[in-house]
C-alpha positions as CSV (number, residue, x, y, z in Angstrom):
1,X,-17.4,-3.8,-57.6
2,X,-16.0,-5.1,-60.9
3,X,-13.1,-2.7,-61.1
4,X,-9.7,-4.3,-61.2
5,X,-7.7,-3.6,-58.1
6,X,-3.9,-3.1,-58.1
7,X,-2.0,-6.2,-57.0
8,X,0.0,-5.7,-53.8
9,X,3.3,-7.4,-53.3
10,X,4.2,-8.2,-49.6
11,X,7.8,-6.8,-49.6
12,X,6.6,-3.7,-51.4
13,X,3.7,-3.1,-49.0
14,X,5.9,-3.3,-46.0
15,X,8.8,-1.5,-47.6
16,X,11.1,-4.4,-46.7
17,X,13.9,-3.4,-49.1
18,X,14.4,-0.1,-47.3
19,X,13.6,-1.5,-43.8
20,X,16.2,-4.2,-44.0
21,X,18.9,-1.7,-45.1
22,X,18.4,0.5,-42.0
23,X,20.7,-1.7,-39.8
24,X,24.1,0.0,-40.2
25,X,26.6,-1.3,-37.5
26,X,29.4,1.0,-36.7
27,X,31.7,-2.0,-36.2
28,X,31.3,-3.1,-39.9
29,X,34.7,-3.0,-41.5
30,X,35.3,-4.1,-45.1
31,X,32.1,-6.1,-45.2
32,X,32.9,-7.9,-41.9
33,X,31.0,-7.3,-38.7
34,X,33.7,-7.0,-36.0
35,X,31.2,-6.9,-33.1
36,X,28.7,-9.7,-33.8
37,X,26.1,-8.6,-31.3
38,X,25.9,-5.0,-32.6
39,X,23.3,-6.2,-35.1
40,X,21.1,-7.6,-32.3
41,X,21.5,-4.3,-30.4
42,X,20.4,-2.2,-33.4
43,X,17.4,-4.4,-34.3
44,X,16.1,-4.6,-30.8
45,X,16.2,-0.8,-30.4
46,X,14.7,-0.2,-33.9
47,X,11.9,-2.6,-32.9
48,X,11.4,-0.5,-29.7
49,X,10.9,2.6,-31.8
50,X,8.4,0.9,-34.1
51,X,6.3,-0.2,-31.2
52,X,6.6,3.2,-29.6
53,X,5.1,4.6,-32.8
54,X,2.2,2.2,-32.4
55,X,1.7,3.1,-28.7
56,X,1.5,6.8,-29.6
57,X,-1.0,5.9,-32.3
58,X,-3.2,4.1,-29.8
59,X,-2.9,6.8,-27.1
60,X,-3.7,9.6,-29.6
61,X,-6.9,7.7,-30.6
62,X,-7.9,7.3,-27.0
63,X,-7.4,11.0,-26.4
64,X,-9.6,11.8,-29.3
65,X,-12.5,9.9,-27.8
66,X,-11.9,11.1,-24.2
67,X,-11.8,14.7,-25.4
68,X,-15.5,14.5,-26.5
69,X,-17.8,16.7,-24.2
70,X,-19.7,13.5,-23.3
71,X,-18.0,10.1,-23.8
72,X,-20.5,7.3,-24.1
73,X,-19.8,5.3,-21.0
74,X,-22.0,2.3,-21.9
75,X,-21.5,2.3,-25.6
76,X,-18.8,2.1,-28.3
77,X,-16.8,5.1,-27.1
78,X,-15.6,3.6,-23.9
79,X,-15.3,0.2,-25.4
80,X,-12.9,1.6,-28.0
81,X,-10.8,3.3,-25.4
82,X,-10.5,0.2,-23.2
83,X,-9.7,-2.0,-26.2
84,X,-6.9,0.3,-27.3
85,X,-5.5,0.7,-23.9
86,X,-5.5,-3.1,-23.4
87,X,-3.5,-3.2,-26.7
88,X,-0.9,-0.8,-25.2
89,X,-0.7,-3.1,-22.1
90,X,0.1,-6.1,-24.4
91,X,2.7,-4.1,-26.3
92,X,4.5,-3.1,-23.1
93,X,4.6,-6.8,-22.1
94,X,6.2,-7.6,-25.4
95,X,8.7,-4.7,-25.0
96,X,9.7,-6.0,-21.6
97,X,10.2,-9.5,-23.0
98,X,12.6,-8.0,-25.6
99,X,15.0,-7.3,-22.8
100,X,15.3,-11.0,-22.3
101,X,16.5,-11.3,-25.9
102,X,18.9,-8.3,-25.5
103,X,20.3,-9.9,-22.4
104,X,21.6,-12.9,-24.5
105,X,24.4,-10.4,-25.2
106,X,27.1,-10.6,-22.6
107,X,29.0,-7.6,-21.1
108,X,32.1,-8.6,-23.1
109,X,30.0,-8.7,-26.3
110,X,28.7,-5.2,-25.5
111,X,32.2,-3.8,-24.8
112,X,33.2,-4.8,-28.4
113,X,31.2,-1.9,-29.7
114,X,30.1,0.3,-26.7
115,X,32.7,3.0,-27.3
116,X,31.5,3.5,-30.8
117,X,28.2,4.7,-29.3
118,X,29.9,7.7,-27.7
119,X,27.2,10.4,-27.2
120,X,24.3,8.2,-28.2
121,X,21.8,6.9,-25.6
122,X,18.3,5.5,-25.3
123,X,17.7,8.6,-23.2
124,X,17.4,10.4,-26.6
125,X,14.4,8.5,-27.8
126,X,12.0,11.3,-28.8
127,X,9.0,8.9,-29.1
128,X,9.5,7.5,-25.6
129,X,9.5,11.0,-24.1
130,X,6.3,11.8,-26.1
131,X,4.6,8.6,-24.8
132,X,5.4,9.7,-21.2
133,X,4.2,13.3,-21.9
134,X,1.1,12.1,-23.7
135,X,0.1,9.8,-20.7
136,X,0.6,12.7,-18.3
137,X,4.1,12.6,-16.8
138,X,5.0,16.3,-16.2
139,X,8.6,17.6,-16.4
140,X,8.5,18.8,-12.8
141,X,7.4,15.4,-11.6
142,X,10.3,13.5,-13.2
143,X,13.5,12.4,-11.5
144,X,16.2,14.9,-12.2
145,X,14.4,17.2,-14.6
146,X,17.7,18.8,-15.5
147,X,18.8,15.5,-17.1
148,X,15.6,15.2,-19.0
149,X,15.7,18.2,-21.4
150,X,18.9,19.7,-22.6
151,X,20.9,19.9,-25.8
152,X,24.3,19.3,-24.2
153,X,26.4,16.2,-24.8
154,X,24.1,13.2,-24.6
155,X,20.9,15.3,-24.9
156,X,18.5,16.0,-27.7
157,X,19.3,17.9,-30.9
158,X,17.5,21.2,-31.4
159,X,14.8,19.8,-33.6
160,X,13.8,16.9,-31.3
161,X,14.0,19.3,-28.3
162,X,11.5,21.7,-30.0
163,X,9.2,18.8,-31.0
164,X,9.1,17.4,-27.4
165,X,8.5,20.8,-25.9
166,X,5.6,21.5,-28.3
167,X,4.2,18.0,-27.6
168,X,4.1,18.7,-23.9
169,X,1.7,21.5,-24.4
170,X,-1.0,19.1,-25.6
171,X,-3.8,17.7,-23.4
172,X,-2.7,14.6,-21.6
173,X,-4.6,11.3,-21.2
174,X,-4.4,11.8,-17.4
175,X,-6.0,15.2,-17.7
176,X,-8.8,13.9,-19.9
177,X,-9.4,11.0,-17.6
178,X,-9.7,13.4,-14.6
179,X,-12.3,15.5,-16.5
180,X,-14.2,12.3,-17.4
181,X,-14.3,11.1,-13.8
182,X,-15.5,14.5,-12.6
183,X,-18.5,14.2,-15.0
184,X,-19.9,11.2,-13.2
185,X,-23.6,12.1,-12.5
186,X,-24.6,9.7,-9.8
187,X,-24.2,11.8,-6.7
188,X,-27.1,14.2,-7.4
189,X,-29.6,14.5,-4.6
190,X,-32.3,12.9,-6.7
191,X,-30.6,9.5,-6.5
192,X,-30.2,9.5,-2.7
193,X,-33.6,10.8,-1.4
194,X,-35.0,8.4,1.1
195,X,-31.9,6.2,1.2
196,X,-32.3,3.7,4.0
197,X,-28.6,3.9,5.0
198,X,-28.4,7.6,5.3
199,X,-26.5,8.4,8.5
200,X,-28.2,10.3,11.2
201,X,-25.2,12.6,11.7
202,X,-24.9,14.0,8.2
203,X,-25.7,17.5,9.6
204,X,-25.2,20.2,7.0
205,X,-22.5,18.3,5.0
206,X,-22.5,19.2,1.4
207,X,-21.4,15.7,0.4
208,X,-23.7,13.0,-0.7
209,X,-24.8,10.9,2.3
210,X,-23.0,7.9,0.8
211,X,-19.6,9.3,1.7
212,X,-20.5,9.9,5.4
213,X,-21.7,6.3,5.6
214,X,-18.7,5.0,3.6
215,X,-16.2,6.8,5.8
216,X,-17.7,5.2,8.9
217,X,-17.5,1.7,7.3
218,X,-13.9,2.3,6.2
219,X,-13.0,3.3,9.8
220,X,-14.6,0.1,11.0
221,X,-12.7,-2.0,8.5
222,X,-9.3,-0.8,9.8
223,X,-7.4,-3.3,12.0
224,X,-5.2,-2.7,15.0
225,X,-2.2,-3.0,12.8
226,X,-3.3,0.0,10.7
227,X,-2.4,3.6,11.5
228,X,-6.1,4.5,11.9
229,X,-5.8,8.2,12.7
230,X,-3.3,8.8,9.8
231,X,-5.4,6.8,7.3
232,X,-8.6,8.7,8.2
233,X,-6.8,12.0,7.9
234,X,-5.5,10.9,4.5
235,X,-9.0,9.8,3.5
236,X,-10.5,13.2,4.3
237,X,-7.6,15.1,2.7
238,X,-7.6,13.0,-0.5
239,X,-11.3,12.7,-1.2
240,X,-12.7,15.9,0.3
241,X,-10.0,18.6,0.6
242,X,-6.8,18.7,-1.4
243,X,-7.0,15.7,-3.7
244,X,-3.9,13.6,-4.5
245,X,-1.1,14.4,-6.9
246,X,-2.7,15.7,-10.2
247,X,-6.2,14.5,-9.3
248,X,-8.8,16.7,-7.6
249,X,-11.1,15.2,-4.9
250,X,-14.2,14.8,-7.1
251,X,-12.3,12.7,-9.6
252,X,-10.8,10.5,-6.9
253,X,-14.2,10.0,-5.3
254,X,-15.6,8.9,-8.7
255,X,-12.7,6.5,-9.2
256,X,-13.2,5.0,-5.7
257,X,-16.9,4.6,-6.4
258,X,-16.2,2.9,-9.7
259,X,-13.8,0.5,-8.0
260,X,-16.2,-0.3,-5.2
261,X,-19.2,-1.0,-7.5
262,X,-17.3,-2.3,-10.5
263,X,-19.7,-5.2,-10.9
264,X,-22.5,-2.9,-11.8
265,X,-23.0,-3.0,-15.6
266,X,-22.5,0.7,-16.1
267,X,-19.2,0.6,-14.3
268,X,-17.6,-2.4,-16.0
269,X,-16.0,-0.5,-18.8
270,X,-15.0,2.5,-16.6
271,X,-13.4,0.1,-14.2
272,X,-11.6,-1.6,-17.1
273,X,-10.3,1.8,-18.2
274,X,-8.9,2.6,-14.8
275,X,-7.4,-0.8,-14.5
276,X,-5.7,-0.5,-17.9
277,X,-4.1,2.8,-16.9
278,X,-2.8,1.2,-13.7
279,X,-1.4,-1.7,-15.7
280,X,0.3,0.6,-18.2
281,X,2.0,2.4,-15.3
282,X,3.1,-1.0,-13.9
283,X,4.6,-2.2,-17.2
284,X,6.3,1.2,-17.8
285,X,7.8,0.8,-14.3
286,X,8.9,-2.7,-15.1
287,X,10.3,-1.5,-18.4
288,X,12.5,1.0,-16.5
289,X,13.5,-1.6,-13.9
290,X,14.5,-4.1,-16.5
291,X,16.7,-1.6,-18.2
292,X,18.2,-0.7,-14.8
293,X,19.0,-4.3,-14.2
294,X,20.5,-4.7,-17.7
295,X,22.7,-1.6,-17.3
296,X,24.0,-2.9,-14.0
297,X,24.7,-6.2,-15.6
298,X,26.4,-4.7,-18.7
299,X,28.4,-1.8,-17.4
300,X,28.1,-1.8,-13.6
301,X,28.5,1.7,-12.2
302,X,30.2,3.2,-15.2
303,X,28.8,6.4,-16.8
304,X,26.3,5.9,-19.6
305,X,27.3,6.5,-23.3
306,X,25.2,9.6,-23.3
307,X,27.0,11.0,-20.2
308,X,24.3,10.2,-17.6
309,X,25.1,8.7,-14.3
310,X,23.9,5.3,-15.7
311,X,22.3,3.1,-13.1
312,X,21.9,6.0,-10.6
313,X,19.7,7.9,-12.9
314,X,17.7,4.8,-14.0
315,X,17.2,3.9,-10.3
316,X,15.8,7.3,-9.6
317,X,13.5,7.1,-12.6
318,X,12.2,3.7,-11.5
319,X,11.3,5.1,-8.1
320,X,9.7,8.3,-9.2
321,X,8.5,8.4,-12.8
322,X,5.0,7.0,-12.3
323,X,2.0,8.6,-13.8
324,X,-1.2,6.9,-12.4
325,X,0.1,5.9,-9.0
326,X,-2.7,7.8,-7.2
327,X,-5.3,5.6,-9.1
328,X,-3.4,2.5,-7.9
329,X,-3.2,3.9,-4.4
330,X,-7.0,4.1,-4.1
331,X,-6.9,0.4,-3.1
332,X,-5.8,1.7,0.3
333,X,-9.3,3.0,0.9
334,X,-11.4,0.0,-0.3
335,X,-13.5,-2.2,2.0
336,X,-14.8,-5.7,1.6
337,X,-17.5,-6.1,-1.0
338,X,-19.8,-7.8,1.5
339,X,-19.8,-4.6,3.7
340,X,-20.6,-2.2,0.8
341,X,-23.7,0.0,1.3
342,X,-26.7,-1.1,-0.7
343,X,-27.4,1.5,-3.2
344,X,-30.8,3.3,-3.5
345,X,-33.2,1.6,-6.0
346,X,-33.1,4.6,-8.3
347,X,-29.4,4.7,-8.5
348,X,-29.2,0.9,-8.8
349,X,-31.5,1.1,-11.8
350,X,-29.4,3.9,-13.3
351,X,-26.4,1.6,-13.2
352,X,-28.3,-1.0,-15.2
353,X,-27.9,1.0,-18.5
354,X,-31.4,2.4,-18.1
355,X,-30.3,5.9,-17.0
356,X,-30.3,8.9,-19.3
357,X,-29.4,12.5,-18.5
358,X,-31.9,13.9,-21.0
């Protein structure tokens, strides 16, 4: 306790001397910056990469928790995951706001140095691709996969290409979340014995009686404006037969159940986790859209500096490159809270933090 500690100096701790020398505008000639806004362009994109590093740091920590055989849903484990995902949400808000700063540069300002960027493109951000892969965006689900990974003009160098390929072999947050959802224990027969709302027509169904009852309530909730037959067919297909996108039916049923009964103490953190994933997807989509709008404003329909089709590629990515859209789409199958089935007493007690599987 009495040992002397080394004194820290703020610039040294942050490495400011090296950091502030990393801005090297290509339009710098004999100590004079020809294109004034090139400095802004560099700093904005360097700031992006620093925040990307932090996002990867947070996602990696979340994956470590979610990869445990049994994440503690009502304890520190889930709280840590939700807290870190919420931080990622706030970082994406900040990154989207940085576009406002970048847009203080006019198209003519950009043209003063754009040709100097020949071959370079934000498309080549290794960390951004790692973020997408870590969250769960698969190569085959991207818009124009052939644009995504190549070493031709405007693509990645061999080293980054190899790193990204290796990174894509790792477990994704989406995959871990699906496994976590499928572990939800509250549909065992012991919870539903003697349930007052058990439908008379359950027959030999292997599903918990809750779902027979809920499907009938969902059908009743549909209005004349809804495509009732199509929605019911989708309901059966998504939650009982094929699943949806990368999610299997059991995981989707668990997610729906959490959203329906999110006010139960045991489900507050799980609901917050699902909601954070949906928010991250929304802000990622907004990030892509803001960049699409900026490209339209700056270069119109010209080809990107990295050789891509510019706004055409970005528009396709905005439309397709979502990761958790199925979780967001579950809202299609919600009913009003006041019509929800009353849960059996034993299950209700289990959701009060009193349940243990041991």
